All heavy atoms as an XYZ file, in Angstrom:
959
protein
N       0.823     -1.245      0.008
C       0.032      0.028     -0.038
C       0.889      1.228      0.004
O       1.862      1.336      0.767
C      -0.891     -0.057      1.242
C      -1.754      1.195      1.276
S      -3.292      0.800      2.196
C      -3.900      2.475      2.095
N       0.542      2.165     -0.888
C       1.326      3.393     -0.974
C       0.976      4.482      0.120
O      -0.147      4.548      0.481
C       0.915      4.094     -2.287
O       1.608      5.381     -2.428
N       1.973      5.166      0.559
C       1.828      6.288      1.493
C       1.914      7.658      0.838
O       2.198      8.605      1.461
N       1.881      7.556     -0.581
C       2.012      8.798     -1.312
C       0.801      9.622     -1.122
O      -0.367      9.243     -1.469
C       2.289      8.435     -2.839
N       0.971     10.920     -0.801
C      -0.168     11.928     -0.627
C       0.279     13.288     -1.210
O       1.496     13.660     -0.986
C      -0.466     12.042      0.899
C      -1.056     10.838      1.502
C      -1.438     11.068      2.959
O      -1.361     12.249      3.434
O      -1.713     10.042      3.683
N      -0.590     13.792     -1.904
C      -0.323     15.214     -2.398
C       0.097     16.172     -1.242
O      -0.501     16.084     -0.199
C      -1.455     15.818     -3.212
C      -1.333     17.287     -3.516
C      -1.756     14.967     -4.508
N       1.207     16.806     -1.385
C       1.636     17.754     -0.316
C       2.825     17.232      0.483
O       3.430     17.964      1.204
N       3.066     15.869      0.406
C       4.198     15.326      1.060
C       5.496     15.961      0.540
O       5.648     16.009     -0.651
C       4.251     13.771      1.008
C       5.308     13.009      1.722
C       5.354     13.366      3.161
C       5.331     11.527      1.407
N       6.384     16.360      1.421
C       7.546     17.096      1.006
C       8.812     16.455      1.680
O       8.763     16.097      2.855
C       7.449     18.569      1.471
C       8.457     19.430      0.941
C       8.076     20.892      1.160
N       9.033     21.760      0.644
C       9.869     22.476      1.292
N       9.972     22.366      2.627
N      10.899     23.230      0.652
N       9.865     16.256      0.826
C      11.120     15.778      1.382
C      12.187     16.832      1.094
O      12.182     17.517      0.017
C      11.574     14.446      0.577
C      10.584     13.440      0.776
C      12.963     14.003      1.032
C      10.481     12.780      2.148
N      13.132     17.015      2.116
C      14.141     18.114      1.975
C      15.453     17.535      2.270
O      15.668     16.870      3.264
C      13.772     19.274      2.903
C      14.905     20.350      2.854
C      12.508     19.924      2.554
N      16.414     17.833      1.514
C      17.892     17.502      1.717
C      18.660     18.778      1.750
O      18.307     19.755      1.087
C      18.481     16.649      0.616
C      18.019     15.294      0.498
N      18.538     14.383     -0.474
C      16.955     14.617      1.103
C      17.910     13.231     -0.340
N      16.861     13.383      0.639
N      19.727     18.815      2.538
C      20.651     19.927      2.452
C      22.046     19.386      2.147
O      22.484     18.258      2.562
C      20.741     20.633      3.729
C      19.529     21.588      4.022
C      20.004     22.732      4.849
N      18.871     23.706      4.956
C      18.855     24.770      5.634
N      19.795     25.081      6.428
N      17.858     25.577      5.651
N      22.819     20.130      1.385
C      24.116     19.620      0.920
C      25.093     20.871      0.615
O      24.612     21.911      0.196
C      23.942     18.757     -0.310
C      25.221     18.188     -0.828
C      25.144     17.057     -1.740
N      24.208     16.078     -1.311
C      23.546     15.219     -2.025
N      23.660     15.258     -3.293
N      22.682     14.292     -1.526
N      26.293     20.634      1.024
C      27.363     21.628      0.628
C      27.906     21.205     -0.819
O      28.026     20.028     -1.094
C      28.494     21.476      1.560
C      29.805     22.219      1.223
C      29.689     23.673      1.483
C      30.863     21.725      0.689
C      30.885     24.380      1.224
C      31.939     22.410      0.335
C      31.973     23.786      0.622
O      33.025     24.546      0.248
N      28.075     22.233     -1.666
C      28.487     21.974     -3.088
C      30.032     22.049     -3.075
O      30.619     23.138     -2.872
C      27.856     22.951     -4.036
C      28.316     22.758     -5.423
C      26.350     23.012     -3.953
N      30.695     20.957     -3.239
C      32.199     21.033     -3.084
C      32.734     21.763     -4.317
O      32.241     21.782     -5.442
C      32.490     19.579     -3.089
C      31.401     18.865     -3.655
C      30.219     19.613     -3.402
N      33.958     22.317     -4.048
C      34.740     22.974     -5.197
C      35.084     21.937     -6.260
O      35.293     22.480     -7.514
C      35.987     23.753     -4.645
C      35.489     24.981     -4.039
C      35.065     25.046     -2.680
C      35.528     26.219     -4.766
C      34.554     26.256     -2.161
C      35.195     27.383     -4.228
C      34.729     27.402     -2.949
O      34.219     28.663     -2.368
N      35.082     20.697     -6.049
C      35.462     19.728     -7.055
C      34.401     19.720     -8.134
O      34.578     19.159     -9.263
C      35.734     18.361     -6.492
O      34.501     17.909     -5.868
N      33.200     20.237     -7.916
C      32.179     20.281     -8.800
C      32.096     21.512     -9.745
O      31.284     21.628    -10.569
C      30.766     20.063     -8.252
C      30.584     18.592     -7.808
N      30.199     17.679     -8.637
C      30.861     18.081     -6.587
C      30.142     16.542     -7.995
N      30.509     16.744     -6.662
N      33.049     22.518     -9.520
C      33.011     23.763    -10.300
C      33.536     23.321    -11.644
O      34.640     22.687    -11.734
C      33.881     24.749     -9.620
N      32.853     23.821    -12.712
C      33.381     23.527    -14.057
C      33.726     24.809    -14.910
O      34.275     24.744    -15.910
C      32.294     22.742    -14.899
C      32.149     21.367    -14.380
N      33.041     20.378    -14.730
C      31.143     20.797    -13.598
C      32.599     19.260    -14.190
N      31.485     19.523    -13.503
N      33.310     25.940    -14.312
C      33.404     27.150    -15.143
C      33.966     28.239    -14.275
O      34.088     28.207    -13.103
C      32.019     27.471    -15.663
C      31.378     26.491    -16.403
C      30.409     25.726    -15.792
C      31.737     26.140    -17.716
C      29.760     24.592    -16.566
C      31.131     25.101    -18.429
C      30.141     24.320    -17.731
O      29.594     23.240    -18.494
N      34.386     29.308    -14.969
C      34.885     30.557    -14.251
C      33.986     31.049    -13.233
O      32.633     30.910    -13.350
C      35.177     31.716    -15.295
N      34.493     31.578    -12.152
C      33.588     32.091    -11.109
C      33.019     30.971    -10.240
O      32.123     31.067     -9.512
N      33.751     29.736    -10.294
C      33.277     28.641     -9.575
C      31.869     28.088     -9.809
O      31.194     27.611     -8.968
C      33.481     28.798     -8.075
C      34.896     29.040     -7.634
N      35.914     28.273     -7.783
C      35.415     30.200     -7.119
C      37.052     28.784     -7.303
N      36.758     30.050     -7.003
N      31.448     28.364    -11.032
C      30.071     27.962    -11.489
C      29.968     26.421    -11.642
O      30.920     25.833    -12.066
C      29.620     28.565    -12.760
C      29.415     30.048    -12.736
C      29.137     30.535    -14.126
C      28.204     30.477    -11.841
N      28.799     25.936    -11.186
C      28.657     24.479    -11.286
C      27.483     24.214    -12.365
O      26.594     25.053    -12.532
C      27.990     23.977     -9.890
C      27.559     22.555     -9.976
C      29.065     24.274     -8.830
N      27.686     23.217    -13.127
C      26.730     23.032    -14.272
C      25.339     22.495    -13.718
O      25.187     22.130    -12.638
C      27.310     21.988    -15.283
C      27.471     20.654    -14.651
O      26.777     20.205    -13.771
O      28.406     19.868    -15.145
N      24.388     22.769    -14.606
C      23.022     22.522    -14.224
C      22.702     21.035    -13.948
O      21.787     20.754    -13.286
N      23.512     20.155    -14.517
C      23.312     18.809    -14.259
C      23.416     18.351    -12.749
O      22.870     17.506    -12.343
C      24.293     17.956    -15.125
N      24.175     19.235    -12.011
C      24.360     18.985    -10.556
C      22.998     19.031     -9.940
O      22.663     18.218     -9.123
C      25.370     19.977    -10.002
C      25.634     19.729     -8.612
C      26.610     18.726     -8.243
C      25.056     20.336     -7.584
C      27.036     18.463     -6.998
C      25.301     20.016     -6.200
C      26.335     19.134     -5.928
O      26.625     18.856     -4.613
N      22.189     20.047    -10.167
C      20.889     20.175     -9.610
C      20.035     18.978     -9.991
O      19.227     18.428     -9.202
C      20.176     21.464    -10.151
O      20.850     22.603     -9.594
N      20.142     18.495    -11.189
C      19.372     17.293    -11.617
C      19.726     16.132    -10.859
O      18.818     15.296    -10.457
C      19.439     17.113    -13.116
C      18.924     18.254    -13.963
C      19.107     17.912    -15.556
C      17.564     18.699    -13.671
N      21.029     15.964    -10.621
C      21.490     14.865     -9.762
C      20.830     14.847     -8.344
O      20.339     13.842     -7.723
N      20.841     16.194     -7.826
C      20.107     16.285     -6.493
C      18.685     16.002     -6.517
O      18.138     15.373     -5.521
C      20.333     17.733     -6.070
C      21.785     18.128     -5.837
C      21.904     19.681     -5.396
C      22.526     17.333     -4.769
N      17.980     16.340     -7.635
C      16.591     15.948     -7.739
C      16.375     14.453     -7.803
O      15.482     13.906     -7.135
C      15.941     16.625     -8.969
C      15.917     18.190     -9.009
C      15.822     18.809    -10.143
C      15.870     18.841     -7.783
C      15.689     20.205    -10.181
C      15.742     20.190     -7.798
C      15.738     20.836     -9.037
N      17.283     13.861     -8.437
C      17.190     12.275     -8.343
C      17.429     11.724     -6.936
O      16.665     10.846     -6.622
N      18.226     12.343     -6.225
C      18.446     11.863     -4.816
C      17.233     12.039     -3.959
O      16.811     11.220     -3.247
C      19.658     12.596     -4.142
C      21.037     12.189     -4.761
O      21.097     11.205     -5.467
O      21.954     12.907     -4.534
N      16.650     13.295     -4.006
C      15.458     13.567     -3.151
C      14.244     12.818     -3.684
O      13.396     12.301     -2.897
C      15.247     15.121     -3.112
C      14.616     15.648     -4.298
C      14.405     15.465     -1.841
N      14.198     12.593     -4.960
C      13.140     11.750     -5.529
C      13.163     10.278     -5.044
O      12.217      9.621     -4.755
C      13.073     11.734     -7.105
N      14.410      9.747     -4.964
C      14.619      8.358     -4.420
C      14.169      8.226     -3.007
O      13.391      7.300     -2.654
C      16.118      8.041     -4.684
O      16.474      8.006     -6.020
C      16.304      6.606     -4.066
N      14.459      9.232     -2.135
C      14.024      9.152     -0.768
C      12.490      9.227     -0.771
O      11.882      8.470      0.044
C      14.604     10.202      0.037
C      14.106     10.055      1.545
C      14.529     11.114      2.443
O      15.448     11.996      2.139
O      14.067     11.265      3.606
N      11.876     10.139     -1.591
C      10.456     10.148     -1.633
C       9.840      8.789     -1.963
O       8.877      8.313     -1.305
C      10.001     11.201     -2.660
C       8.532     11.354     -2.831
S       7.733     12.044     -1.381
C       8.103     13.846     -1.650
N      10.308      8.107     -3.021
C       9.799      6.788     -3.354
C       9.970      5.740     -2.288
O       9.061      4.973     -2.019
C      10.441      6.349     -4.741
S      10.023      7.277     -6.121
N      11.108      5.742     -1.580
C      11.310      4.903     -0.446
C      10.342      5.132      0.601
O       9.717      4.186      1.212
C      12.855      4.953      0.003
C      13.759      4.436     -1.035
C      13.025      4.292      1.396
C      15.281      4.832     -0.728
N      10.178      6.335      0.957
C       9.226      6.672      2.175
C       7.813      6.365      1.739
O       7.099      5.985      2.607
C       9.367      8.078      2.461
C      10.690      8.456      3.190
C      10.686      9.773      3.717
N      11.953     10.148      4.529
C      12.104      9.811      5.735
N      11.082      9.258      6.380
N      13.244      9.970      6.401
N       7.402      6.708      0.568
C       5.992      6.383      0.204
C       5.624      4.986     -0.298
O       4.522      4.507     -0.112
C       5.563      7.428     -0.987
O       6.395      7.186     -2.112
C       5.638      8.853     -0.411
N       6.645      4.326     -0.910
C       6.282      2.995     -1.525
C       7.247      1.903     -1.171
O       7.125      0.793     -1.784
C       6.281      3.223     -3.107
C       5.062      4.070     -3.427
O       3.941      3.643     -3.532
O       5.285      5.341     -3.630
N       8.200      2.182     -0.360
C       9.177      1.122     -0.001
C      10.018      0.610     -1.170
O      10.456     -0.522     -1.128
N      10.244      1.438     -2.130
C      11.108      1.088     -3.294
C      11.713      2.341     -3.866
O      11.199      3.369     -3.659
C      10.169      0.497     -4.442
C      11.027     -0.051     -5.595
O      11.335      0.633     -6.423
O      11.194     -1.246     -5.427
N      12.948      2.217     -4.377
C      13.724      3.417     -4.891
C      13.069      4.004     -6.049
O      13.263      5.244     -6.360
C      15.139      3.012     -5.254
C      15.959      2.682     -4.082
C      17.386      2.373     -4.379
O      17.715      2.338     -5.603
O      18.227      2.226     -3.530
N      12.140      3.285     -6.691
C      11.405      3.858     -7.845
C      12.357      4.133     -9.073
O      13.559      3.934     -8.984
N      11.782      4.697    -10.111
C      12.483      5.076    -11.327
C      12.103      6.423    -11.730
O      10.944      6.697    -11.766
C      12.407      4.079    -12.452
C      12.850      2.638    -12.224
C      12.324      1.731    -13.436
C      14.315      2.691    -12.183
N      13.065      7.298    -12.161
C      12.727      8.557    -12.721
C      12.169      8.361    -14.138
O      12.978      7.868    -14.897
C      13.915      9.555    -12.740
C      13.560     10.901    -12.295
C      13.964     11.505    -11.145
C      12.790     11.726    -13.142
C      13.748     12.745    -10.814
C      12.416     13.049    -12.790
C      12.818     13.526    -11.671
N      11.089      8.781    -14.514
C      10.520      8.556    -15.834
C      10.707      9.799    -16.757
O      11.076      9.599    -17.920
C       9.026      8.224    -15.855
N      10.517     11.064    -16.235
C      10.669     12.183    -17.176
C      10.675     13.403    -16.325
O      10.199     13.518    -15.204
C       9.538     12.220    -18.149
O       8.314     12.438    -17.413
N      11.115     14.510    -17.081
C      10.935     15.904    -16.550
C       9.963     16.501    -17.510
O      10.160     16.291    -18.792
C      12.265     16.701    -16.628
C      13.237     16.355    -15.509
C      14.334     15.652    -15.679
C      12.910     16.848    -14.225
C      15.250     15.371    -14.782
C      13.877     16.577    -13.203
C      15.077     15.803    -13.461
O      15.899     15.546    -12.440
N       8.985     17.316    -17.011
C       8.171     18.068    -17.928
C       8.558     19.518    -17.989
O       8.193     20.322    -18.832
C       6.701     17.948    -17.489
O       6.497     18.423    -16.225
N       9.436     20.012    -17.046
C       9.946     21.346    -17.036
C      11.114     21.445    -16.125
O      11.161     20.849    -15.121
C       8.792     22.245    -16.443
C       9.141     23.684    -16.456
O       9.644     24.176    -17.524
O       8.873     24.414    -15.468
N      12.152     22.100    -16.673
C      13.342     22.452    -15.867
C      13.710     23.852    -16.052
O      13.790     24.384    -17.287
C      14.538     21.545    -16.286
C      15.770     21.919    -15.465
C      14.250     20.120    -16.030
N      13.938     24.676    -15.006
C      14.252     26.055    -15.212
C      15.613     26.321    -14.347
O      15.540     26.052    -13.197
C      13.127     26.929    -14.571
C      11.846     26.735    -15.378
C      11.814     27.393    -16.742
O      12.402     28.426    -16.918
N      11.238     26.737    -17.719
N      16.585     26.899    -15.027
C      17.795     27.307    -14.320
C      17.592     28.914    -14.132
O      17.627     29.643    -15.077
C      19.008     27.001    -15.165
C      19.108     25.517    -15.311
C      18.843     24.967    -16.595
C      19.551     24.638    -14.316
C      18.901     23.567    -16.819
C      19.670     23.248    -14.463
C      19.271     22.728    -15.786
N      17.365     29.272    -12.871
C      16.949     30.612    -12.571
C      18.106     31.426    -12.078
O      17.915     32.771    -12.225
C      15.866     30.599    -11.597
C      14.619     29.797    -12.063
C      13.596     29.605    -11.025
N      12.416     28.964    -11.523
C      11.457     29.562    -12.108
N      11.401     30.802    -12.203
N      10.334     28.796    -12.548
N      19.128     31.012    -11.502
C      20.245     31.704    -11.020
C      21.495     30.818    -10.918
O      21.337     29.589    -11.027
C      19.845     32.258     -9.588
N      22.674     31.343    -10.840
C      23.923     30.515    -10.819
C      23.943     29.699     -9.497
O      23.728     30.150     -8.387
C      24.970     31.460    -10.879
C      24.455     32.800    -11.108
C      22.965     32.776    -10.841
N      24.477     28.531     -9.735
C      24.835     27.604     -8.539
C      26.370     27.643     -8.545
O      27.049     27.439     -9.565
C      24.284     26.221     -8.788
C      24.687     25.271     -7.678
C      24.093     25.675     -6.338
C      24.053     23.877     -8.041
N      27.055     27.836     -7.312
C      28.459     27.910     -7.261
C      29.006     26.984     -6.275
O      28.343     26.631     -5.319
C      28.900     29.292     -6.837
C      28.609     30.373     -7.916
C      29.118     31.773     -7.392
N      29.355     32.658     -8.506
C      28.458     33.391     -9.140
N      27.238     33.263     -8.682
N      28.684     34.137    -10.144
N      30.199     26.535     -6.560
C      30.967     25.757     -5.412
C      31.050     26.585     -4.263
O      31.186     27.861     -4.272
C      32.309     25.352     -6.054
N      30.878     25.986     -3.119
C      30.990     26.654     -1.808
C      29.478     26.949     -1.323
O      29.377     27.436     -0.201
N      28.462     26.727     -2.111
C      27.123     26.996     -1.721
C      26.605     25.898     -0.785
O      27.038     24.729     -0.986
C      26.221     27.021     -2.903
C      26.355     28.389     -3.705
O      27.000     29.327     -3.298
O      25.761     28.407     -4.862
N      25.743     26.235      0.078
C      25.034     25.202      0.863
C      23.627     25.344      0.231
O      23.034     26.349      0.245
C      24.995     25.533      2.345
C      24.122     24.528      3.083
C      26.428     25.432      2.958
N      23.056     24.202     -0.210
C      21.763     24.180     -0.911
C      20.784     23.382     -0.195
O      21.143     22.402      0.606
C      21.865     23.632     -2.313
C      22.707     24.591     -3.254
C      22.454     22.297     -2.393
N      19.506     23.725     -0.403
C      18.418     23.006      0.217
C      17.660     22.507     -1.017
O      17.264     23.237     -1.825
C      17.534     23.922      1.069
C      16.340     23.150      1.673
C      15.491     24.000      2.564
O      15.839     24.126      3.745
O      14.630     24.613      2.074
N      17.404     21.176     -1.151
C      16.799     20.612     -2.243
C      15.461     19.974     -1.741
O      15.518     19.186     -0.843
C      17.634     19.493     -2.872
C      17.094     18.832     -4.168
C      19.078     19.960     -3.173
N      14.381     20.239     -2.474
C      13.079     19.812     -2.050
C      12.338     19.151     -3.082
O      12.544     19.486     -4.320
C      12.208     20.903     -1.395
O      11.858     21.861     -2.423
N      11.487     18.173     -2.719
C      10.493     17.503     -3.703
C       9.331     17.468     -2.982
O       9.149     16.973     -1.786
C      10.999     16.078     -4.026
N       8.125     17.856     -3.664
C       6.931     17.778     -3.096
C       5.953     17.023     -4.165
O       5.984     17.301     -5.392
C       6.322     19.184     -2.903
C       4.980     19.162     -2.232
C       4.501     20.542     -1.913
O       5.314     21.488     -1.595
O       3.289     20.771     -1.709
N       5.099     16.140     -3.635
C       4.203     15.449     -4.450
C       3.149     16.324     -4.816
O       2.464     16.909     -3.903
C       3.548     14.252     -3.779
C       4.736     13.155     -3.511
C       2.472     13.609     -4.576
C       4.253     11.942     -2.729
N       2.781     16.452     -6.114
C       1.733     17.303     -6.641
C       0.547     16.404     -7.252
O      -0.554     16.939     -7.456
C       2.186     18.488     -7.586
C       3.065     19.404     -6.823
C       2.802     17.884     -8.726
N       0.849     15.223     -7.654
C      -0.123     14.276     -8.179
C       0.258     12.874     -8.033
O       1.423     12.504     -8.041
C      -0.286     14.601     -9.680
C      -1.323     13.801    -10.414
C      -1.396     14.103    -11.885
C      -2.501     13.291    -12.535
N      -2.499     13.504    -14.010
N      -0.756     12.128     -7.659
C      -0.570     10.650     -7.360
C      -1.430      9.851     -8.284
O      -2.523      9.954     -8.361
C      -0.861     10.269     -5.797
C      -0.719      8.820     -5.657
C      -0.020     11.019     -4.922
N      -0.671      8.990     -9.060
C      -1.316      7.967     -9.936
C      -1.200      6.585     -9.210
O      -0.596      6.448     -8.194
N      -1.706      5.552     -9.962
C      -1.559      4.212     -9.377
C      -0.110      3.717     -9.195
O       0.230      3.171     -8.193
C      -2.402      3.233    -10.195
O      -1.881      3.157    -11.550
N       0.762      4.100    -10.203
C       2.176      3.805    -10.100
C       3.077      4.975    -10.311
O       4.297      4.858    -10.120
C       2.595      2.692    -11.137
C       1.950      1.415    -10.887
C       2.400      0.285    -11.829
N       3.873      0.318    -11.915
C       4.500      0.397    -13.114
N       3.913      0.484    -14.180
N       5.823      0.317    -13.094
N       2.464      6.136    -10.575
C       3.259      7.342    -10.836
C       3.085      8.357     -9.796
O       2.047      8.440     -9.184
C       2.972      7.944    -12.247
O       1.649      8.393    -12.307
N       4.093      9.222     -9.605
C       3.902     10.366     -8.722
C       4.592     11.592     -9.448
O       5.673     11.444     -9.960
C       4.800     10.109     -7.442
C       4.076      9.247     -6.409
C       4.449      7.790     -6.745
N       3.881      6.872     -5.818
C       2.749      6.318     -6.033
N       1.950      6.446     -6.970
N       2.315      5.332     -5.068
N       3.898     12.643     -9.562
C       4.497     13.925    -10.137
C       4.891     14.739     -9.004
O       4.224     15.001     -8.013
C       3.379     14.725    -10.936
C       3.908     15.961    -11.534
C       2.885     13.775    -12.142
N       6.208     15.162     -9.180
C       6.883     15.885     -8.153
C       7.383     17.219     -8.550
O       7.792     17.379     -9.730
C       8.067     15.162     -7.681
C       7.897     13.678     -7.247
C       9.343     13.077     -6.999
C       7.021     13.541     -6.014
N       7.216     18.259     -7.732
C       7.739     19.603     -7.974
C       9.069     19.677     -7.160
O       9.198     19.327     -5.980
C       6.816     20.695     -7.514
C       5.859     21.026     -8.538
O       5.899     20.538     -9.724
O       4.846     21.834     -8.107
N      10.128     20.077     -7.830
C      11.452     20.144     -7.337
C      11.978     21.588     -7.208
O      11.561     22.438     -7.982
C      12.509     19.444     -8.205
C      12.212     17.921     -8.221
C      11.513     17.402     -9.282
C      12.556     17.022     -7.278
C      11.334     16.034     -9.539
C      12.373     15.726     -7.399
C      11.668     15.196     -8.556
N      12.821     21.866     -6.164
C      13.464     23.196     -6.117
C      14.839     23.014     -5.517
O      15.033     22.210     -4.534
C      12.612     24.183     -5.335
N      15.781     23.828     -5.923
C      17.060     24.019     -5.240
C      17.148     25.454     -4.843
O      16.996     26.347     -5.649
C      18.258     23.637     -6.146
C      19.520     23.911     -5.403
C      18.246     22.140     -6.536
N      17.356     25.664     -3.512
C      17.614     26.971     -3.008
C      18.995     27.063     -2.392
O      19.420     26.120     -1.673
C      16.678     27.303     -1.805
C      15.224     27.598     -2.331
N      14.281     26.647     -2.509
C      14.661     28.761     -2.703
C      13.163     27.188     -2.903
N      13.382     28.479     -3.009
N      19.769     28.076     -2.627
C      21.056     28.365     -1.984
C      20.634     29.017     -0.659
O      20.112     30.105     -0.597
C      21.964     29.292     -2.776
C      23.225     29.617     -2.063
C      22.313     28.618     -4.074
N      21.080     28.377      0.455
C      20.780     28.965      1.751
C      21.985     29.593      2.431
O      21.910     30.414      3.343
C      20.233     27.876      2.739
C      18.873     27.321      2.214
C      21.247     26.734      2.856
N      23.260     29.295      1.887
C      24.441     29.892      2.213
C      25.383     29.908      1.146
O      25.458     29.013      0.300
C      25.137     29.280      3.539
N      26.224     31.047      1.028
C      27.108     31.071     -0.078
C      28.573     31.515      0.364
O      28.665     32.324      1.196
C      26.587     32.235     -1.051
C      27.501     32.444     -2.231
C      26.888     32.991     -3.474
N      26.185     31.833     -4.243
C      25.496     31.992     -5.206
N      25.148     33.199     -5.656
N      24.987     30.842     -5.909
N      29.494     30.724     -0.235
C      30.866     31.083      0.054
C      31.278     32.438     -0.488
O      30.827     32.825     -1.570
N      32.045     33.279      0.232
C      32.518     34.482     -0.208
C      33.904     34.670      0.125
O      34.345     35.577      0.734
C      31.686     35.671      0.420
C      30.228     35.648     -0.070
C      29.411     36.778      0.565
O      29.763     37.420      1.606
O      28.430     37.066     -0.045
N      34.764     33.657     -0.334
C      36.176     33.659      0.007
C      36.866     34.836     -0.635
O      36.606     35.279     -1.813
C      36.687     32.493     -0.540
N      37.790     35.372      0.068
C      38.735     36.364     -0.415
C      40.136     35.929      0.081
O      40.305     35.022      0.851
C      38.439     37.789      0.182
O      38.630     37.752      1.604
C      36.974     38.223     -0.128
N      41.184     36.692     -0.487
C      42.479     36.295     -0.049
C      42.700     36.468      1.395
O      43.411     35.748      2.130
C      43.498     37.266     -0.897
C      44.849     36.678     -0.818
C      45.788     37.403     -1.851
O      45.388     37.356     -3.055
O      46.831     37.773     -1.483
N      42.077     37.498      2.006
C      42.262     37.848      3.419
C      41.375     36.898      4.333
O      41.644     36.582      5.422
C      41.767     39.304      3.755
C      42.524     40.354      2.992
C      42.098     40.510      1.526
O      40.936     40.392      1.218
O      43.055     40.774      0.780
N      40.242     36.359      3.713
C      39.349     35.496      4.515
C      38.916     34.367      3.557
O      37.846     34.278      3.020
C      38.095     36.281      4.930
N      39.873     33.350      3.421
C      39.621     32.273      2.452
C      38.413     31.371      2.694
O      37.936     30.753      1.891
C      40.882     31.464      2.451
C      41.610     31.814      3.669
C      41.212     33.172      4.011
N      37.898     31.360      3.985
C      36.736     30.536      4.384
C      35.501     31.300      4.596
O      34.532     30.866      5.138
N      35.424     32.572      4.164
C      34.344     33.523      4.453
C      33.040     32.977      3.682
O      33.196     32.465      2.568
C      34.641     34.923      3.950
N      31.933     33.054      4.401
C      30.649     32.681      3.855
C      29.597     33.453      4.677
O      29.833     33.947      5.659
C      30.449     31.201      3.930
N      28.392     33.499      3.939
C      27.254     34.124      4.684
C      25.925     33.342      4.410
O      25.884     32.690      3.289
C      27.082     35.554      4.202
C      26.706     35.757      2.810
C      26.605     37.280      2.422
N      26.325     37.375      1.043
C      25.242     37.558      0.388
N      24.126     37.609      1.114
N      25.202     37.771     -0.949
N      25.108     33.430      5.353
C      23.751     32.816      5.185
C      22.941     33.791      4.307
O      22.936     35.039      4.563
C      23.057     32.699      6.547
C      21.632     32.217      6.401
C      23.850     31.571      7.344
N      22.199     33.353      3.339
C      21.289     34.196      2.529
C      19.935     34.132      3.053
O      19.209     33.196      3.274
C      21.249     33.553      1.095
C      22.649     33.410      0.310
C      22.338     32.998     -1.151
C      23.392     34.729      0.359
N      19.443     35.408      3.268
C      18.094     35.613      3.747
C      17.443     36.621      2.970
O      17.823     37.896      3.166
C      18.209     35.949      5.234
C      16.804     36.005      5.956
O      15.834     35.446      5.321
O      16.669     36.689      6.916
N      16.553     36.278      2.083
C      16.031     34.948      1.922
C      16.884     34.152      1.032
O      17.825     34.589      0.379
C      14.690     35.368      1.136
C      14.976     36.505      0.337
C      15.939     37.330      1.203
N      16.657     32.751      1.027
C      17.460     31.964      0.253
C      17.253     32.219     -1.219
O      16.217     32.820     -1.565
C      16.862     30.438      0.506
C      16.275     30.619      1.868
C      15.756     32.078      1.924
N      18.185     31.898     -2.097
C      18.189     32.142     -3.564
C      17.626     30.942     -4.285
O      18.341     29.811     -4.235
C      19.570     32.550     -3.983
C      19.789     32.775     -5.536
C      19.002     33.989     -5.991
C      21.334     32.981     -5.798
N      16.578     31.096     -5.022
C      16.062     29.921     -5.803
C      16.886     29.813     -7.087
O      17.066     30.797     -7.937
C      14.634     30.277     -6.206
C      13.891     29.241     -7.065
C      13.854     27.866     -6.301
C      12.558     29.702     -7.581
N      17.572     28.742     -7.259
C      18.475     28.572     -8.364
C      17.937     27.607     -9.540
O      18.217     27.832    -10.744
C      19.928     28.102     -7.975
C      20.570     29.295     -7.214
C      19.912     26.897     -7.269
N      17.231     26.548     -9.101
C      16.665     25.659    -10.108
C      15.310     25.040     -9.707
O      15.103     24.811     -8.470
C      17.611     24.379    -10.224
O      18.909     24.816    -10.450
C      17.219     23.518    -11.540
N      14.373     24.960    -10.623
C      13.154     24.343    -10.372
C      12.852     23.317    -11.470
O      13.397     23.344    -12.618
C      11.980     25.288    -10.377
O      11.888     26.000    -11.583
C      12.105     26.337     -9.292
N      12.017     22.338    -11.166
C      11.649     21.283    -12.148
C      10.359     20.681    -11.729
O      10.014     20.679    -10.520
C      12.766     20.254    -12.322
N       9.710     19.991    -12.634
C       8.666     19.114    -12.382
C       9.005     17.821    -13.116
O       9.460     17.820    -14.204
C       7.302     19.689    -12.979
O       6.973     20.880    -12.352
C       6.166     18.719    -12.763
N       8.833     16.713    -12.365
C       9.176     15.360    -12.919
C       8.250     14.335    -12.432
O       7.533     14.547    -11.457
N       8.303     13.174    -13.156
C       7.541     11.955    -12.829
C       8.377     10.861    -12.494
O       9.328     10.554    -13.254
C       6.612     11.714    -14.052
O       5.799     12.759    -14.411
C       5.636     10.523    -13.790
N       8.068     10.153    -11.395
C       8.671      8.939    -10.978
C       7.703      7.831    -11.056
O       6.379      8.105    -10.891
C       9.280      9.091     -9.578
C      10.373     10.052     -9.542
C       8.255      9.345     -8.519
N       8.135      6.557    -11.225
C       7.246      5.392    -11.166
C       7.753      4.403    -10.199
O       8.929      4.369     -9.939
C       7.051      4.750    -12.520
C       6.316      5.655    -13.515
C       8.458      4.390    -13.167
N       6.821      3.747     -9.587
C       7.220      2.752     -8.555
C       6.432      1.416     -8.915
O       5.465      1.416     -9.711
C       6.661      3.129     -7.181
C       7.508      4.456     -6.732
C       5.209      3.547     -7.113
N       6.972      0.264     -8.359
C       6.273     -0.933     -8.706
C       4.738     -1.007     -8.306
O       4.478     -0.374     -7.303
C       7.046     -2.008     -7.957
C       8.326     -1.375     -7.565
C       8.011      0.145     -7.454
N       3.909     -1.641     -9.100
C       2.518     -1.664     -8.867
C       2.198     -2.777     -7.855
O       2.857     -3.506     -7.259
């Protein structure tokens, strides 16, 4: 029996390591956010259906602001529709803290208030029937 209900939300937090920077300014590619969406979707499927499930598709992906190495991100998935074997999820990545290293303060960082929305998506996962 499924525990999937519209409105159920899962949240992960993660530090974005400098090893993931691919571009000038310590920018991280958009695929990093998609990988995070896969992780939070997997937990959602485990919690609701006792199975890791499979990601079937994205219907929308929006890259809204830069993601940088040194960021602390909050990644969320929320169920917006429940089918017999499918679940439609809304995803978001917010930067909650950002590194601001300088030569004088190489570990400087600050908490962002409000958090910065960097990536959104809608996707569909499927679980065993």
